N, C-alpha and C positions, 0 to 999 in steps of 0.2 A: 504493500500500500504505499502511491507516494504522499507525503504531507508538503506542503506550501505555506510558507511565513513570506511575508515582505516587510522590509524596513527600507523605504525609500528616500532619498534625498534628492532636493530640489529646491533651489533658491537658498530661503534662510530657514528652513526647518525639515525636518522629518519625521517619519511615522513609525511608531515603535509598537507591535502587537495591536496596531488599527486606533493606537491613540496618537492624536497629533501632539509632538513636544515641538514648540517654536524654541530656536536656537538667540539666545540674548548676547548682544556685544560684551565683550569681557568686561569692561566698565561699567555697564548698565546694574541698575541695583538690584538686588536679589528678589526684593519683594515686589517687582516689576511684573505686570501679567500682561500677555499679549493677546488677544484674541485671534484664533485661526482665521483664516478666510474662509469663506463660503466653499470652494474648490478643496480646501485641504479638509476641512470638516467633512466634504463628502468623501473623500478620498478614505480618511479613517474609515467610515463606515463601510468603503467598498473592500478595504482589507481586512475587516472584520469580518466581511462577509464570506471571504475567500478561507478564512479558518473555520467558520462556525457556520457555513453552509445558508446563509440569510440571503433573501429574496430581494437583492439590493442592486441599482445600476450597476452598468458596467464601469470599469477603470475608463480615464482619458485615453485616445488612441497612443500617446507619447508613452503612458505608462505600462501599456498591457506587455504583459509576460516578464515584468522585472521582479522575479521570486527566487525564492530559494526553493528547489526540491532536495528533500534529501535522499541521497542515493546510497544509503545504509550498505556496506558490503562491495560498493561499485568499485573496481581497481582503477587507481590514478596511473596515468601514460609516466611510467618511471623513465622512459627513454627520451620523452622531452628535451630537448636542449634551451638552454638559457644563460644568460650571463650573470655572475656574482657581482656582489659590490666592487671587489678587486677586478673587475673587468675581465675575469676567468671563464671560459667554456666550462658549462656543468650539465649534467644530467639531472632531472630530479631524484632520479634515484640515488644519487648520492649521498643523501640526507637521509635516505631510510638504510633500513637492513638489520639495525638492532635497536633502535628506541623508536617510541612513538613520536608522532609529529603533530604540533598545534600547526594548522595552515590558517593563512589570512591572505585573502584575495582583495587587495586596494590597488590604490595608484598614489604614488608620489607627491604629484602635484596638485590632489584633491583640496580643495577650500576649506573644507570642514571635518566632514563626516569620517573619513578614513583615519585623520590623527584621534578622533575619539575611540574608533576601534581599538589602533594600537595602543593607545593610551588606556583604555579598557583590559586589554591583554596583560599589560604590563602591571597595573594594578592587583589584577587577578591571579598573576603567577608569582608575583615579589614575595608575599608571605608562605608560599609553599615551602615545605621540606625538599621536596622533588625541585633538581636544579636543571636548568637550561645546560646543552653540552653535555651534563652526566646521566640524566634520565631521560632527557627528551631534546629533540630539536625544534625549534619555532622557523618555520618558513614564509615569508612574503612575499606574494609574486605580484608585481604592479600589472593590471589591467590594459594598463596603457602602453602600446608599442614604442611609441615615441621617447619613451622615458631611457635614461641613461644608468649606467652603472656609477656616474658618480651622484646622479641624485638617490640612486640605492644607498650608497655609501654614507650621504648625509645623513639618510633616515637609520641607518643602521646605528650611527654613532649616539644619535639623539636618542633612540629607546633604550638601547644597551647600556647608554650613563642613567636614565631613570630606573634600568632595572637594578642594576649591580652597582652605580656609583661610577664605573668606566667605562669608557668608551670601546667598542668591540669585544665586549666579553664575549666567551664562547657561546655555541648553539644556537645565535641567532644568524639567519641568513635573509638577505633582501636581494630578489631576483628581478631580472628585465628579460624579455624575451620578444620574439616574434608572434605576429598574429596568431600564425598555425600553431605554435606552441603553446600561447595563452589560451586559445580555442580548445583545444584538446584536454586541458586541465580543469576550466570551467565548465565544461561541458561533463566530464566523467563528475566534479564535485556537485553539480545541479545548481550553477551560479549563473546567473541570467541577468543581463544588464545591457546597458544601450548607451551609445553616445547622443548626446544632445546638441547639435550643431547651434543651435540659437543661443544655449548658455556655454556653449563649451565646455560642459563637464559630461561626466560619465552618471548617469541614473543606475543606481545600484541598492542592491540590500545590505543590511548590516548584521555579520555573524563571523564568528570565525569556528573554524572545524578542527576536528581531529582525524588521523588516519593511524592505522596500525603498521608496525614495523615492516608490513610486507605492501604497503602502501594502498590499503583499503578503506574507503571512508567508513569511520567508526562513529563519530559524534558530532552534533550540532550546538551550536552555542549563541543564541540571537541576541541584537542589541548591542550596546556600547557599553554595557556594565556587566560583568560577568564574577560570580562569587567564587571565590578561591575554592572553597569547599567542593562545588560540580566540578572546575577544574582538574582538583586532584583526583578525584573518581573519576573523570574520563579519561584521565592517561591513566590510571591505573587498569582499566576496562580495556583501553587502545592497546596497553603492553599485556594483555591477558596475565595480568598479577604478578607479572614479571617484577616492578617495583612497587615501592609503598611499603609502610610498615605493618606488623599483625594487627593492630589496631585498625589502620586504615581498612584491613581487608573484611573484619569485621563489620566495621561502617559501611564497607561496598554490598556486603551481604545482606543489612539491613537497608540498603536503598534501592531505588527504581529509577531509571533513566526514562523521563517523559518525553518523548521527541515531540511533540506538540509546543511542549515550552521551552524546549531546550534544557531542562532543570533535572535533579534529581528530588526524589519524593520519598517518604518513609515507606517501606514494604511491609506492610502490616502483616501478612502472611509469613513472611521470612523471621519478622520477630518473634512469631508466635511458636512458630517451629523452632528458632532458638532458644526460647523460652522453654520449651517443653524438654528439648534434648538437656538444659542445663538443669530441671528440676529433676528429672531420671538421674541424672549425674549423682546430684546430691542426696537424694533417696538412696540410692546405690551405696554410695558412701558411706550415709549414716547408719544404715542397716550392717554394711562391712563392719565400722567401727562398733557399734554393739554387740554384734559375733563376737568379736575379738576381744572384747572387755567383759563378756559373760553378761551382760545386762539383758539376755533375751534368753527367757526360761525355756526349757524343753516342753514341746507341748507332747502332752502325755495321755491318754485315755485310761 
């Protein structure tokens, strides 16, 4: 079953889970509220209809098809060639093989939304005990084929400095590529976007994704803010439990990934099963201790 969720940037606003969020200038007062334009209110309702199936009008023509389809289990084109931030030709597969990958499809000249996506990824990943380069890789791919390795290097330094305090920390890779390579990756990931000549911007959805060490799509996290625990559990699942502490594995057992929201929720049945097992173990241990101490009388008729 394919699920679609859209968060679309256009002008000074974006829509998150069917709700318009106006973007204020940095120096604007925090309490200031902007009323969304009528067309954006309609767009928010239309995006909600794509999730909940409500009978609402269609999207404007220029916004139709800008979605993210969850292609869980789809194989990424690991032979696709790109240039990294150093100008070296690399294949996508060079970042896979041993570790899961956090994948961000953005572009480096993006005036607003992409920087929020990458900042959200940094803020979500930074608190984790799992570390980029050691436990997983972060791969950002520009969807703009005209961008250069120099622009990729600038973004890499910016976000790695925010992540670790120093530019160029390991595990973060920023790529540029040809239209063919970009298309191969975005189609495999279910990432649909469009260039708008009028605004000179790409209309695209907002999310970061995860893939297994074999390059198969495994998780999607929507919006521009990502809960650290969701990212940690997603990385653990994407690695097939090869990373993470024993306590994290217990938490993963008690959690369930909801592809509709891109978040982990409490798995009630798993908790009940785990509780039942613990109760049985406790009862067995208690009976063994009573037997060993002689506190259990023989049952004689």
